[in-house]
C-alpha positions in Angstrom: -11.0 -9.1 -3.9 -13.3 -7.3 -1.6 -14.1 -3.6 -1.4 -14.1 -1.4 1.6 -17.6 -1.0 3.0 -19.0 -4.2 1.5 -19.4 -5.9 5.0 -16.5 -8.3 4.5 -13.2 -8.1 6.3 -10.7 -6.2 4.2 -6.9 -6.5 4.8 -4.9 -3.4 4.3 -1.1 -3.0 4.2 0.3 0.5 5.1 4.0 0.9 4.2 5.4 4.1 5.6 8.7 4.5 7.4 7.6 7.7 9.3 5.9 6.3 12.4 3.7 9.5 12.9 2.5 9.5 9.2 1.8 5.8 9.4 -0.1 6.1 12.7 -2.1 9.1 11.3 -3.1 7.1 8.2 -4.0 4.0 10.2 -6.1 6.1 12.6 -8.1 7.7 9.7 -8.7 4.3 8.2 -9.9 2.8 11.6 -12.1 5.8 12.2 -13.9 5.4 8.8 -14.0 1.7 8.3 -15.0 -1.0 10.8 -14.5 -4.0 8.5 -10.7 -3.7 8.2 -7.6 -5.3 9.4 -4.5 -3.2 9.0 -0.9 -4.5 8.7 1.9 -2.1 9.0 5.5 -2.0 7.6 8.2 0.6 8.0 10.5 -0.9 5.4 10.4 -2.8 2.1 11.7 -5.9 3.9 8.8 -5.8 6.3 6.4 -5.2 3.6 7.6 -8.2 1.7 7.2 -10.4 4.7 3.6 -9.4 5.0 3.0 -9.9 1.3 4.1 -13.5 1.6 2.1 -14.3 4.7 -1.3 -12.4 4.3 -3.7 -11.9 1.5 -3.9 -8.1 1.1 -6.8 -6.3 -0.5 -5.5 -2.7 -0.5 -2.0 -1.3 -0.4 -1.0 2.3 0.8 2.7 2.8 -0.2 5.1 5.5 0.7 7.4 6.3 -2.2 10.6 6.7 -0.3 11.6 4.1 2.2 15.0 3.4 3.9 15.7 0.2 2.0 13.8 0.6 -1.2 11.0 2.7 -2.8 7.3 2.3 -3.2 7.6 1.7 -7.0 9.8 -1.3 -6.5 7.4 -2.7 -3.9 4.5 -2.1 -6.4 6.4 -4.0 -9.0 6.9 -6.9 -6.6 3.2 -6.8 -5.7 2.2 -6.9 -9.4 4.6 -9.8 -10.1 2.6 -12.0 -7.7 -0.4 -13.6 -9.4 -2.8 -13.0 -6.5 -2.1 -9.2 -6.7 -2.3 -8.6 -10.4 -5.4 -6.6 -9.9 -4.9 -5.3 -6.4 -5.5 -1.7 -5.5 -2.3 0.3 -4.8 -2.4 3.9 -3.5 0.8 5.8 -3.4 1.3 9.0 -1.5 4.1 11.5 -2.0 4.5 15.0 -3.1 6.7 14.6 -6.2 5.5 14.2 -9.7 8.4 12.1 -11.1 6.9 8.9 -9.7 3.6 9.8 -11.3 5.1 9.6 -14.7 7.1 6.4 -13.9 3.9 4.9 -12.6 2.0 5.7 -15.8 4.8 4.2 -17.8 4.5 0.9 -15.9 0.6 0.8 -15.9 0.4 1.6 -12.1 -2.0 4.2 -11.1 -0.4 6.9 -8.8 -2.3 9.3 -6.6 -0.3 12.3 -5.4 -1.8 13.9 -2.4 
């Protein structure tokens, strides 16, 4: 696994159903890091497709999606051997997912 800023290409998956929010996050990432390739998904199904076809280094997951939620996607990610230690960042403004994440050994950042 690589780390942002180490000079190697980093593959990031942004999963967010709100197009404006997704674009804003992608823009911030692109402005601050030159060594990244960003994949985008608006649903859990789209995220799963990327997971199976690309080796991702860092995940940004929205908690609420039209077809699933970020916690379920995180569980899918963690169930895949290549992602056992991958970094996952959640963003949402509700604390209930924080406690669920702690219970399942998933670090949750509420912004």
